[in-house]
Backbone as a ProteinNet text record, in pm:
[ID]
protein_1_A
[PRIMARY]
MTLSPTQVAQFEQDGYLLLRGALADADLDPVIAEYEAHISRRAREMMAAGTLSELYADQPFNRRLIAICRENDAIYDGLDIMHFRGRASFEFLANGTLLDIVENLVGPEITCSPVQHTRAKLPAGLTPKGGDPHVAPWHQDGGAYQPATDPHFVLTVWLPLSAATPENGCMQLVPRVHARGMMQHHIKHNLLTVNDDEQMAGAEPVTLPMDKGDLLLMAKGTPHRSTANRSDTVRWSMDLRYQKTGTPSGRPYYPDFAVRSRSHPDSVLRDYDEWCRLWVAALDGQQQGQSAYRWKVAP
[TERTIARY]
66.1	-36.3	83.2	31.1	154.4	38	94.5	-21.9	12	-65.3	-123.9	2.3	41.1	72.7	10.6	-157.8	-250.2	-215.8	-212.9	-207.5	-43.4	24.8	171.5	146.3	95.6	82.2	29.5	-125.7	-217.1	-120.3	-30	28.9	123.8	174.1	278.3	221.1	119.1	37.6	-60.9	-116.2	-187.2	-112.4	16.8	91.4	30	-51.2	-127.5	-175.5	-220.6	-288.2	-359.5	-477.6	-542.5	-602.7	-582.7	-566	-702.1	-834.8	-908.7	-880.8	-900.2	-887.2	-752.5	-655.5	-515.3	-465.7	-518.3	-447.4	-588.1	-513.2	-608.9	-593.1	-710.9	-710.6	-587.7	-548.6	-439	-337.2	-310.5	-187.1	-215.9	-271.2	-329.7	-375.9	-422	-471.6	-378.5	-246.9	-124	-93.1	-74.8	-25.1	-175.3	-287	-400.4	-399.6	-340.6	-375.9	-269.3	-146.5	-29.1	-119	-134.2	-186.6	-317.2	-413.6	-508.9	-425.7	-342.9	-290.3	-239.5	-112.8	-76.4	-172.3	-283.3	-372.9	-424.1	-465.4	-515.3	-445.4	-339.8	-226.7	-192.6	-189.3	-191	-255.7	-429.1	-528.9	-509.8	-493.2	-493.3	-381.4	-280.9	-185.3	-256.6	-298	-355.1	-479.2	-579.8	-640.9	-615.4	-486.2	-438.3	-389.2	-311.7	-300.5	-375.1	-487.8	-607.9	-653.8	-542.7	-627.9	-661.4	-730.4	-836.6	-989.9	-1081.6	-1225.9	-1269.2	-1210	-1266.6	-1139.3	-1161.6	-1090	-1128.4	-1296.6	-1361.7	-1346	-1335.1	-1271.2	-1424.8	-1526.9	-1618.4	-1627.3	-1546	-1515.7	-1453.1	-1469.7	-1370.2	-1284.8	-1199.1	-1054.4	-1026.9	-1154.9	-1170.5	-1232.8	-1283.7	-1321.3	-1267.3	-1202.3	-1193.9	-1096.2	-974.5	-865.4	-939.1	-1060.8	-1097	-1155.9	-1241.4	-1289.8	-1196.7	-1079.6	-949.9	-925.7	-906.7	-836.2	-904.9	-1031.7	-1200	-1092.7	-1066.2	-1094.3	-911.3	-835.4	-669.8	-617.2	-552	-468.9	-340.2	-274.9	-160.5	-81.1	-208	-191.9	-189.1	-192.1	-165.6	-52.4	93.7	191.1	260.2	364.4	424.2	350.8	237.8	209.9	242.1	318.4	371.6	484.5	516	579.2	738.4	808.1	937.1	993.9	852.1	826.1	772.1	647.8	635.4	712.1	737.5	816.9	783.2	676.8	554.4	644.1	685.6	735.2	617.2	520.9	432.8	450.2	441.1	464.5	572.4	722.2	841.7	804.8	775.8	748.9	661.8	558.4	444.7	512.1	615	732.7	749.1	780.9	836.6	732.9	598.7	487.8	534.1	482.8	520.3	415.6	268.7	174.1	237.8	278	286.6	416.8	539.9	672.1	629.6	515	492.6	421.1	334.7	306.5	443.4	508.6	567.6	667.7	726.9	819.1	821.1	697.9	642.2	656.3	700.7	715.4	865.9	917.8	1062.7	1141.2	1111.5	1205.3	1257.6	1337.8	1329.7	1456.3	1530.6	1626.9	1525.5	1473.4	1413.4	1418.4	1458.2	1469.7	1325.9	1308.1	1192.9	1311.9	1205.9	1262.7	1202.7	1315.2	1288.3	1138.9	1118.2	1020.3	888	842.3	694.5	661.3	498.1	431.8	307.1	216.4	172.3	89.9	-29.8	-115.5	-241.7	-277.2	-417.8	-468.9	-551.3	-570.2	-707.4	-712.5	-831.3	-936.6	-1032.7	-1161.2	-1098.7	-1144.4	-1074.4	-1055.8	-999.8	-996.7	-997.8	-925.5	-850.3	-779.5	-649.8	-524.3	-483.8	-362.3	-320.8	-188.7	-213.1	-72.8	-137.2	-221.3	-306.8	-304.4	-219.5	-226.9	-206.5	-284.5	-291	-198.7	-66.1	39	-3.2	-173.3	-194.2	-310.2	-335.5	-383.7	-283.6	-278.6	-186.3	-201.7	-196.3	-207.9	-120.1	-174.8	-82.7	62	113.2	252.3	290.8	373.5	425.1	561.5	564.8	614.8	776.1	788.7	916.7	1001	900.3	968.7	1010.4	972.4	1011.7	1125	1204.1	1318.9	1450.1	1569.8	1698.4	1704.1	1786.8	1764.1	1849.2	1944.2	1995.1	1888.5	1723.4	1678.2	1620	1590.6	1482.4	1537.3	1622.8	1623.5	1634.8	1530.2	1533.6	1378.9	1321.8	1231.8	1177.2	1112	1024.7	906.1	823.4	701.1	652.6	513.3	434.4	326.4	324.1	218.3	148.1	11.9	-72.6	-190	-206.9	-315.1	-381.4	-526.3	-613.3	-627.3	-601.3	-615.2	-766.6	-811.7	-996.1	-1034	-1179.1	-1234.7	-1157.5	-1109.5	-1063.5	-1216	-1252.4	-1379.3	-1368.8	-1428.7	-1447.3	-1466.1	-1549.9	-1537.5	-1448.3	-1332.6	-1260.4	-1123.3	-1135.3	-995.2	-930	-993.4	-937.9	-818.3	-794.2	-695.1	-721.6	-663.7	-727.1	-587.2	-537	-491.6	-504.9	-383.2	-399.9	-347.2	-416.8	-330.7	-252.9	-152.5	-136.1	-69.1	13	104	228.9	226.6	406	507.1	488.1	619.2	640.7	623.8	623.9	747.5	817.1	881.5	840.7	946.2	944.7	864.2	759.5	694.7	796.5	800.8	844.2	696.3	828.2	770.9	819.2	723.3	766.5	731.8	765.6	714.3	624.2	519.8	468.5	322.2	364.2	335	391.4	499.2	595.9	520.1	465.3	426.8	451.2	484.2	534.5	400	451.8	304.6	386.7	291.5	318.4	315	389.8	408.1	329.6	227.5	155.9	23.4	-112	-222.9	-201.9	-144.3	-96	-34.5	50.9	72.3	-40.3	-122.4	-206	-373.7	-309.5	-483.5	-481.9	-606.3	-670.6	-685.3	-618.7	-624.1	-771.9	-742.8	-874.9	-894	-840.5	-844.3	-899.7	-925.3	-961.2	-969.4	-1056.7	-1092.1	-1093.9	-1036.9	-1021.3	-1069.4	-1202.1	-1212.3	-1170.9	-1126.1	-1071.7	-1129.9	-1107.8	-1146	-1029.6	-1013.4	-896.3	-910	-795.7	-732	-700.2	-799.5	-693.8	-601.7	-499	-415.6	-388.1	-313.4	-286.3	-123.3	-76.8	53.3	29.7	176.6	153	313.5	331.4	441.4	486.6	621.5	656.4	643.9	613.2	588.3	430.7	307	166.5	135.2	100.2	44.5	-56	-73.7	-182.7	-218.2	-325.4	-305.3	-445.6	-441.6	-519.7	-602.6	-749.3	-824.2	-868	-903.7	-906.1	-1045.9	-1027.2	-1147.3	-1275.9	-1361	-1499	-1575.5	-1556.5	-1691.4	-1653.7	-1676.5	-1647.6	-1571.1	-1486.3	-1393.6	-1258.9	-1179.4	-1013.6	-986.1	-903.8	-896.5	-779.9	-778.7	-596.2	-538.5	-423.4	-384.1	-167	-141.5	36.8	43.1	149.1	222.7	363	439	525.9	597.5	758	776.5	865.8	910.9	972.6	1089.8	1201	1285.4	1383.6	1462.3	1541.2	1692.4	1712.6	1791.8	1936.3	2035.6	2175.7	2107.9	1966.3	1932.2	1946.9	1961.2	1923.4	1787.9	1803.4	1635.8	1612.7	1743.3	1678.8	1662.8	1679	1685.8	1806.9	1912.6	2027.8	2064.8	1990.9	2011.8	1933	1819.6	1711.1	1761.8	1712.2	1760.7	1687.5	1725.9	1703.8	1717.2	1632.9	1713.9	1618.5	1703.6	1653.7	1527.4	1434.7	1313.1	1333.2	1353.9	1387	1485.2	1564.1	1674.7	1675.1	1656	1683.3	1829	1933.5	2056.3	2124.6	2124.7	2169	1997	2015.8	1888	1954.9	2081.3	2130.9	2125.3	2123.1	2096.5	2018.4	1902	1812.5	1765.6	1737.3	1729.4	1581.6	1615.6	1532.8	1503	1635	1620.1	1560.8	1446.8	1334.3	1433	1536.4	1551.6	1696.9	1752	1848.9	1781.1	1649.2	1540.3	1511.8	1488.6	1469	1582.3	1730.7	1836.4	1864.4	1848.6	1873.2	1774.7	1651.8	1591	1601.2	1628.5	1660.1	1756.3	1870.2	1963.2	1958.4	1908.2	1899	1785.3	1655.1	1633.7	1663.3	1755.1	1855.9	1942.9	2014.9	2100.2	2000.7	1874.5	1784.1	1778.5	1807.5	1805.2	1958.1	2033.1	2154.1	2099.9	2000	2033.3	1939.5	1937.7	1907.1	1796.4	1742.8	1634.2	1556.4	1472.3	1376.6	1356.4	1350.3	1303.9	1436.1	1420.1	1560.6	1474.1	1321.5	1278.2	1260.7	1229.2	1211.5	1108	1126.2	964.6	883.9	812.6	727.3	705.2	716.7	674	575.2
-118.5	28.6	98.8	187.2	338.4	448	503.6	637.5	752.7	813.7	932.8	1050.4	1161.7	1327.9	1335.2	1327.1	1393.4	1300.7	1210.3	1114.7	1135	1160.5	1180.6	1318.9	1421.6	1529.9	1588.2	1465.3	1464.7	1430.7	1285.6	1270.5	1342.2	1422.2	1530.3	1635.9	1674.3	1806.7	1739.9	1651.4	1574.6	1509.2	1470.9	1369.3	1212.2	1156.4	1050.1	1038.8	895.7	874.7	736.7	679.1	602.3	536.2	405.6	321.7	248.8	241	143.6	25.5	-60.4	-244.8	-255.8	-178.8	-167.3	-337.6	-378.9	-503.7	-648.7	-759	-838.6	-924.7	-1061	-1167.4	-1267.7	-1255.1	-1370.5	-1328.2	-1176.8	-1110.2	-1135.4	-1135	-1146	-1260.6	-1337.9	-1481.5	-1588.4	-1555.2	-1641	-1579.1	-1494.5	-1408	-1495.1	-1443.5	-1497.8	-1666.6	-1718.3	-1844.6	-1898.9	-1846.9	-1860.2	-1827.1	-1749.7	-1732.7	-1832	-1858.6	-1911.8	-2050.4	-2090.9	-2222.9	-2265	-2107.1	-2097.9	-2137.5	-2087.1	-2022.3	-2181	-2244.4	-2422.1	-2509.4	-2502.3	-2562.8	-2564.1	-2358.1	-2338.8	-2429.2	-2402.1	-2413.2	-2609.1	-2723.2	-2853.1	-2817.1	-2786.4	-2851.8	-2789.5	-2670.7	-2615	-2707.5	-2775.1	-2837.5	-2989.1	-3074.7	-3157.5	-3169.8	-3038.5	-3028.4	-2986.6	-2997.1	-2981	-2811.8	-2744.5	-2555.1	-2528.4	-2602.4	-2474.9	-2610.3	-2558.5	-2643.7	-2698.1	-2638	-2636.2	-2567.9	-2609.9	-2538.3	-2419.1	-2361.3	-2233.8	-2293.3	-2378.5	-2424.7	-2317.5	-2322.7	-2269.2	-2153.8	-2023	-1923.9	-1845.5	-1722.9	-1651.4	-1663.1	-1585.3	-1570.1	-1377.3	-1315	-1179	-1217.9	-1348.7	-1392	-1458.1	-1570.2	-1688.4	-1704.2	-1563	-1543.6	-1521.8	-1407.6	-1350.7	-1459.6	-1568.4	-1703.6	-1760.2	-1782.8	-1863.2	-1789.4	-1692.7	-1592.3	-1532.3	-1553.6	-1551.2	-1658.9	-1775.1	-1885.7	-1929.5	-1913.1	-1904.2	-1798.6	-1741.1	-1594	-1647.5	-1725.5	-1796.4	-1790.4	-1836.4	-1828.3	-1689.6	-1580.4	-1433	-1405.8	-1466.7	-1406.8	-1481.4	-1379.8	-1432.6	-1389.8	-1338.6	-1337.6	-1195.5	-1120.1	-976.4	-1065.9	-940.3	-1029.8	-1054.6	-968.4	-1027	-1195.6	-1188.2	-1331.7	-1405.3	-1403	-1518	-1573.6	-1458.8	-1532.4	-1576.3	-1573.8	-1667	-1661.6	-1771.6	-1797.9	-1643.7	-1655.2	-1618.5	-1449.8	-1421.6	-1286.3	-1268.2	-1341.5	-1244.2	-1240	-1326.7	-1280.1	-1175.5	-1138.7	-1047.9	-918.9	-934.3	-762.9	-738.4	-805.2	-805.6	-812	-828.7	-847.1	-764.8	-776.5	-726.3	-607.6	-611.9	-512	-444	-454.8	-342	-268.8	-278.9	-291.1	-169.6	-188.6	-151.4	21.9	-9	117.2	189.2	108.7	167.3	283	186.5	268.5	373.6	399.3	580.8	671.5	609.5	742.6	705.7	631.3	596.9	569	512.3	521	343.7	331.2	201.4	112.2	167.2	105.7	114.8	-2.3	26.2	-109.2	-62.5	-131.2	-144.7	-256.2	-260.8	-227.4	-129.9	-124.4	-215.1	-213.7	-301.7	-289.3	-165.8	-124.7	-197.7	-318.4	-383.7	-463.2	-456.8	-495.3	-594.5	-687.5	-776.6	-798.6	-708.5	-642.4	-733.7	-829.7	-864.4	-775.4	-688	-582.9	-677.5	-754	-778.1	-696.2	-704.8	-618.2	-558.3	-445.9	-370.3	-449.9	-462.7	-545.5	-681.5	-718.3	-902.5	-908.8	-817.5	-824.5	-899.8	-953.1	-1026.1	-955.5	-917	-834.5	-686.5	-669.9	-519.8	-423.7	-350.1	-236.8	-345.5	-259.4	-269.1	-187.2	-283.6	-182.6	-182	-237.9	-192	-110.3	-16.3	127.7	220.4	294.1	398.3	545.2	581.4	733.7	846.7	961.3	1078.9	1035.1	1027.4	1006.5	1006.6	1048.6	1032.2	935.9	874.6	723	744.6	926	904.9	959.5	958.5	973.6	837.1	739.9	583.4	537.7	627.1	619.4	707.2	600.2	761	855.4	930	1049.7	1082	969.1	969.4	964.5	923.3	931.4	999.7	1135.1	1253.1	1330.1	1288.7	1406.5	1296.8	1182	1053.8	1056.3	994.3	994.3	796.6	794.4	669.3	691.9	575	552.5	441.1	502.3	411.5	312.9	208.8	129.2	47	80.6	26.3	-44.1	-142.8	-215.1	-340.4	-309.1	-412.3	-552.4	-643.5	-842.5	-858.4	-728.8	-736.7	-629.9	-616.6	-515.1	-436.3	-298.8	-206	-76.9	-69.5	0.2	103.6	199	290.8	247.5	130.6	51.6	-36.1	-95.1	-203.1	-118.6	40.8	77.7	141.7	178.5	194.9	302.6	338.6	454.3	615.6	701.1	842.2	911.4	1008	1073.7	1241.2	1316.7	1465	1472	1531.1	1555.5	1699.6	1707.2	1837.1	1927.8	1844.9	1876.8	1828	1713.5	1664.5	1752.2	1822.7	1895.8	1988.5	1982.4	2115.7	2067.5	1946	1866.4	1768.1	1765.6	1669.4	1736.9	1650.5	1699.8	1638.6	1695.7	1615.3	1508.6	1412.8	1261.9	1235.7	1120.8	1076.3	920.2	856.3	751.8	700.3	627.7	660.2	488	427.5	262.6	200.8	238.5	150.1	226.5	298.2	330.8	505.2	523.7	669.6	763.5	851.8	936.7	1129.7	1190.4	1351.6	1388	1505.6	1497.7	1595.7	1636.8	1730.8	1720.5	1779.8	1824.4	1930.2	2027.9	2112.2	2152.2	2013.5	2041.4	1974.7	1926.2	1864.4	1998	2069	2165.7	2240	2240.1	2286	2164.7	2065.8	1964.8	1864.2	1877.2	1818.1	1674.6	1550.1	1436.8	1379.1	1272.1	1214.2	1045.9	1034.3	890.8	789.4	709.4	603.4	476.1	461.2	304.3	255.3	83.8	85.3	-87	-139.2	-262.7	-347.6	-491	-580.5	-540.9	-538.5	-519.8	-330.5	-246.3	-111.7	-85.2	9.7	62.6	180.5	220.5	347.3	404.8	497.9	554.3	662.1	655.5	735.2	817.9	932.7	1036	1030.8	982.9	959.6	1059.8	1209.6	1297.2	1310.2	1246.5	1272	1242.4	1311.1	1249.3	1178.4	1048.2	902.9	867.8	791.6	722	623	506.5	425.3	405.2	390.6	404.6	214.4	202.6	74.4	-0.5	-116.6	-166.5	-241.8	-156.2	-151.5	-245.6	-360.3	-453.3	-602.6	-687.6	-794.6	-834.8	-859.2	-835.8	-818.9	-926.8	-872.1	-790.9	-701.7	-547.6	-677.1	-722	-749.2	-705.7	-620.7	-515.4	-538.3	-472	-494.5	-350.7	-310.9	-164.3	-199	-159.5	-149.9	-72.3	-78.7	79.5	47.7	125.2	120.2	303.5	214	349.8	362.9	433.1	431	353.1	249.6	134.2	276.2	236.8	289.6	396.5	481.8	568.2	459.3	580.2	485.6	414.8	333.7	273.5	321.7	397.2	456.3	319.6	189.4	96.8	-6.5	36.9	12.3	-137.1	-186.8	-320.3	-411.7	-382.7	-492.3	-452.9	-610.4	-621.1	-499.6	-473.7	-409.4	-485.1	-467.5	-571.5	-505.8	-496.9	-495.1	-550.3	-486.5	-575.3	-576.6	-471.7	-417.1	-318.8	-400.8	-315.2	-292.6	-210	-195.7	-200	-169.2	-174.3	-276.9	-336.8	-455.1	-541	-643.6	-748.3	-830.8	-860.2	-979.1	-907.3	-767	-717.1	-772.5	-799.9	-818.8	-976.1	-958.4	-1049.9	-1166.4	-1280.5	-1373.2	-1481.8	-1507.4	-1641.6	-1584.3	-1705.1	-1675.9	-1746.7	-1818.6	-1887	-1781.2	-1648	-1583.6	-1479.7	-1473.4	-1333.1	-1408.2	-1504.8	-1556.3	-1568.5	-1593.4	-1629.1	-1451.5	-1373.7	-1229.7	-1157.5	-1176.4	-1161.9	-1196	-1326.1	-1426	-1335.6	-1302.7	-1291.5	-1101.3	-1085	-930.5	-911.3	-1012.7	-1006.6	-1069.6	-1125.8	-1216.9	-1064.9	-995.8	-848.4	-787.2	-773.4	-622.2	-700.5	-781.3	-807.7	-746.1	-714.1	-656	-529.5	-448.6	-339.4	-203.8	-242.1	-208.4	-136.5	12.6	86	79.5	105.3	130.6	283.3	374.8	512.9	545.4	699.8	850.7	930.9	901	995.1	953.7	1010.8	992.3	905.3	811.8	777.1	850.3	880.4	988.8	915.2	988	920.1	899.7
0.4	-20.5	0.9	-114	-95.4	-34.1	50.8	97.5	30.1	-35.3	-102.8	-68.3	-141.1	-66.6	20	32.7	107	232.5	247.6	346.5	438.1	374.3	376	464.5	423.8	446.4	627	565.4	743.9	819.7	777.7	900	968	852.1	928.8	1017.9	945.1	1049.8	1167.9	1142.7	1259.9	1400.8	1362.7	1421.9	1428	1337.3	1340	1183.3	1163	1058.9	1066.1	1085.1	1062.1	969.7	929.1	800.1	833.4	739.3	787.5	719.4	755.5	640	610	661.3	617.9	626.5	665.5	703.4	688.9	642.1	570.1	702.5	718.5	784.3	786.8	652.5	574.4	686.8	690	758.8	946.4	985.9	1149.1	1192.9	1096.1	1136.4	1212	1147.2	1182.2	1356.6	1379.8	1505.2	1628.3	1583.7	1684.4	1643.9	1571.9	1565	1675.5	1715.2	1774.6	1914.7	1932.7	2082.5	2131.6	2047.3	2072	2121.5	2017	2071.2	2166.6	2209.7	2364.2	2450.4	2439.4	2569	2588	2453.8	2477.6	2542.9	2477	2542.3	2703.4	2760.2	2873.1	2997.4	2900.1	2980.6	3019.9	2901.9	2932.3	3061.6	3031.6	3153.9	3320.6	3274.7	3417.5	3429.9	3362.7	3438.1	3432.8	3345.7	3423.5	3560.7	3572.1	3741.9	3820.3	3774	3869	3949	3816.9	3867.1	3813.9	3742.8	3607.6	3590.9	3585	3591.9	3455.9	3371.4	3241.6	3136.8	3009.3	2912.8	2843.5	2853.2	2765.8	2676.5	2615.6	2484.3	2396.8	2409.7	2327.9	2328.6	2402.7	2415.9	2287.2	2240.3	2102.7	2160.7	2083	2104.8	2227.4	2191.8	2295.2	2414.8	2441.9	2584.8	2664.4	2563.4	2662.8	2766.4	2709.7	2818.9	2976.1	2964.9	3043.1	3159.2	3094.6	3158.3	3203.6	3197.9	3271.8	3369.1	3332.6	3467.2	3544.2	3512.8	3641.7	3738.2	3697.7	3762.6	3799.3	3744.6	3750.7	3667.6	3727.4	3619.2	3616.3	3641.7	3601	3445.3	3359.9	3220.6	3184.1	3263.7	3223	3166.4	3284.8	3269.8	3136.4	3041.6	2929.1	2823.9	2824.9	2680.7	2626.4	2669	2564.7	2469.6	2354.9	2238.5	2253.7	2384	2396.6	2506.1	2566.6	2630.3	2567.7	2513.5	2445	2281.6	2209.9	2138.8	2034.7	1996.6	1917.6	1744.4	1665.6	1511.3	1441.9	1445.8	1372.4	1392.3	1551.6	1579.5	1489.4	1531.5	1477.3	1349.1	1248.4	1102.7	1047.2	1165.6	1161.4	1179.1	1244	1226.1	1147.2	1005.4	885.1	767.5	783.3	719.8	592.5	462.4	349.8	363.2	374.1	376	463.2	597.1	665.7	665.4	622.8	581.5	450.4	359.1	272.7	313.3	399.7	451.9	533.4	649.9	730.4	611.5	515	423.7	363	343.7	335.5	390	504.4	618.2	682.3	682	722.3	613.9	514.4	413.2	393.4	288.3	238.5	354.4	416.1	518.9	719	696.2	794.2	924.3	1028.8	1136.6	1253.4	1298.8	1387.8	1556.3	1615.7	1739.5	1844.4	1954	2026.9	2126.9	2123.3	2204.5	2104.3	2135.2	2072	2177.9	2145.9	2251	2212.9	2288.2	2200.1	2345.3	2372.9	2494.1	2498	2604.4	2626.6	2729.9	2699.1	2821.1	2830.3	2992.1	3049.3	3118.1	3138.3	3205.6	3334	3370.9	3480.4	3604.7	3693.8	3827.2	3776.5	3660.8	3668	3695.3	3589.4	3568.4	3700.1	3730.9	3818.1	3874.2	3987.7	4065.3	4078.6	4063.8	4072.2	3980.1	3967.2	3812.9	3667.4	3569.7	3485.5	3378.1	3347.4	3262	3107.6	3076.1	2937.2	2957.1	3054.8	3085.5	3104.2	2984.6	3001.7	3042.2	3116.3	3111.2	3029.7	3010.4	2940.1	2877.7	2753.7	2745.2	2612.8	2575.2	2414.7	2442.5	2334	2324.8	2353.1	2248.9	2259.2	2448.8	2476	2639.6	2672.3	2566.3	2623.7	2587.4	2514.9	2450	2561.9	2524.1	2607.3	2503.7	2570.4	2493.3	2339.2	2351.7	2192.7	2084.3	2111.3	2013.9	1968.1	2079	2070	1920.6	1851.4	1730.5	1608.3	1626.1	1536.5	1444.1	1422.3	1365.5	1364.9	1480.4	1536.2	1520.8	1421.6	1367.5	1485.7	1586.1	1612	1576.3	1552.9	1480	1565.4	1589.5	1676.4	1613.1	1633.2	1549.3	1672.8	1649	1724.1	1645.6	1763.3	1701.8	1716	1785.7	1779.4	1814.8	1821	1788.3	1908.2	1942.6	2024.5	2048.9	2150.4	2142.2	2281.8	2292.4	2400.1	2520.1	2516.6	2631.6	2697.8	2604.2	2659.4	2660.2	2651.3	2599.4	2490.1	2429.9	2276.9	2305.6	2173.3	2175.3	2198.7	2290.1	2250.4	2255.6	2186.8	2147.1	2122.5	2080.4	2090	1968.5	1865.2	1721	1702.9	1652.9	1626.7	1698.4	1833.9	1910.8	1927.9	1834.3	1806.5	1784.9	1732.5	1729.4	1820.8	1862.5	2023	2089.2	2110.1	2164.8	2277.1	2379	2447.2	2592.7	2661	2734.8	2880.1	2974.5	3118	3160	3199	3214.6	3359.9	3393.9	3512.2	3541.9	3620.9	3656.7	3763.6	3719.5	3872.1	3827.1	3926.8	3926.6	3822.1	3801	3685.4	3555.7	3548.7	3398.9	3349	3248.3	3190	3199.4	3261.2	3234.2	3231	3138.2	3172.6	3337.5	3367.2	3507.5	3533.5	3507.7	3534.2	3466.6	3530.3	3409	3296.2	3377.9	3332.4	3189.4	3138.9	3020.6	2904.5	2973.2	2867.5	2885	2982.8	2923.4	2806.9	2795.8	2630.1	2522.1	2596	2484.1	2462.9	2320.3	2286	2227	2343.6	2266.5	2179.6	2052.9	1961.8	2060.7	1998.7	2043.8	1913.6	1901.6	1769.2	1856.4	1790.6	1813.4	1671.9	1691	1557.6	1582.6	1409.8	1393.6	1385.4	1367.4	1329.1	1195.5	1095.4	1013.7	993.3	1120.8	1103.1	1131	1122.2	1142.8	1170.2	1301.7	1355.4	1332.6	1281.7	1202.6	1342.3	1432.3	1522	1563.6	1536.7	1543	1734.2	1713.1	1886.8	1997	1931.2	2015.2	2037.7	1982.4	1984.8	2150	2181.4	2352.9	2319.5	2407.8	2367.4	2484.3	2528.8	2613.8	2589.5	2674.6	2661.5	2764.6	2788.6	2971.5	2992.1	3130.5	3173.9	3057.5	3032.7	3039.6	3084.3	3056.8	3105.3	3020.6	2965	2854.8	2942.8	2888.1	2896.7	2792.2	2751.4	2619.1	2635	2563.8	2569.8	2489.6	2514.8	2430.1	2348	2274.9	2241.3	2050.3	2157.1	2043.6	2052.1	1946.7	1920.1	1917.3	1965.6	1904	1886.7	1800.8	1688.5	1699.3	1709.7	1689.6	1552.8	1417.1	1317.9	1300.6	1258.9	1236.4	1122	1077.1	1011.4	1049.5	967.3	1015.2	1041.9	1168.6	1183.1	1302.9	1284.6	1427.8	1530.7	1628	1787.6	1818.2	1901.3	1930.5	2092.7	2131.3	2280.3	2371.3	2346.5	2405.9	2397.5	2440.6	2343.3	2390.6	2549.5	2572	2547.9	2462.4	2413.9	2255	2192.3	2033.4	1904.5	1866.8	1750.6	1603.4	1459.5	1399.1	1241.2	1167.6	983.8	960.4	944.8	892	736.6	657.9	521.4	464.9	397.9	336.5	202.9	88.2	-15.3	-99.7	-14.9	-45.7	8.7	125.7	214.3	203.8	127.8	136.7	285.7	281.2	332	476.6	549.1	668.1	767.3	662.5	745.4	804	934.1	1027.6	1015.9	970.3	874.9	988.9	1078.8	1156	1309	1286.9	1401.3	1531.7	1523.2	1676.3	1667.9	1607.7	1635.5	1666.8	1698	1750.7	1893.9	1875.9	2065.2	2141.9	2065	2134	2207.8	2100.2	2156.6	2247.9	2234.4	2386.2	2481.3	2436.8	2640.5	2639.3	2585	2670.1	2679	2680.9	2666.2	2840.3	2807.9	2939	3073.2	3009.7	3131.6	3198.8	3050	3072.7	3164	3193.4	3270	3431.1	3407.3	3585	3632.5	3563	3610.8	3665	3659.4	3676.6	3605.7	3419.8	3362.3	3332.4	3329	3369.2	3205.1	3186.6	3033.8	3020	3140.8	3161.7	3160	3157.6	3170.9	3286.6	3324.7	3392.4	3573.3	3636.5	3780.3	3805.3	3897.5	3968.6	4066.1	4046.9	4107.4	4242.4	4411.5	4544	4510.1
[MASK]
+++++++++++++++++++++++++++++++++++++++++++++++++++++++++++++++++++++++++++++++++++++++++++++++++++++++++++++++++++++++++++++++++++++++++++++++++++++++++++++++++++++++++++++++++++++++++++++++++++++++++++++++++++++++++++++++++++++++++++++++++++++++++++++++++++++++++++++++++++++++++++++++++++++++++++

């Protein structure tokens, strides 16, 4: 898919671009099937261990995890992309349809940033261990990177794997302020957030319900948030970041890797096992005290 000059101009002006129906079922279904298979396998293991009373196999993708977690939430751990490390998830990071769109804004030499997530947002109060990391207060994605990334363009790609609605916590953002620079942030309850309400004074948020197949492109300076899930469905989503190869990722202790190169195609990482190895090594290293943020923790 090639973005029109009007669409590129709209992205540059508004700090985001919403593309309806940009991805087909064939692009997303392998990722969904991989998670469904994992959930089925874990449910069988838990049932065999006597910690789950039934498999809840009659529940659809956007409800089954709720039914299981209401009885035993141990299944929730390890669903994020760097912990789960599914082959279909790895292959989707370099999905051709997706990268064709990304190339319009990043250029032909594309690196996948290590800031990548698969999120299963459960209804409020059901997430294990109290606070829900998928309920994000107002922040800029640029605030999640180390300062070396500040001068460089990083594209956020956000997409739902099931319907994202106002009820289950779809995206909200503030357009046309991304070029003003970095706001002051802090860390509260292990979540990145802008320092005070004054920085958001006068903001007029846009709420963006999205369906499977829709794609949201966002500049790293665009303030956005995700509210609590007040529905009876899981809001399954992915948020990925892409940038020009050779620019700093802002997370140097996590693996970034080339996913497209017109000039050096051999530089593209196509080895799934190597990708897994890189993440395992990086996550082991994180336990040595690396911090993902540059901001202070709020009291």
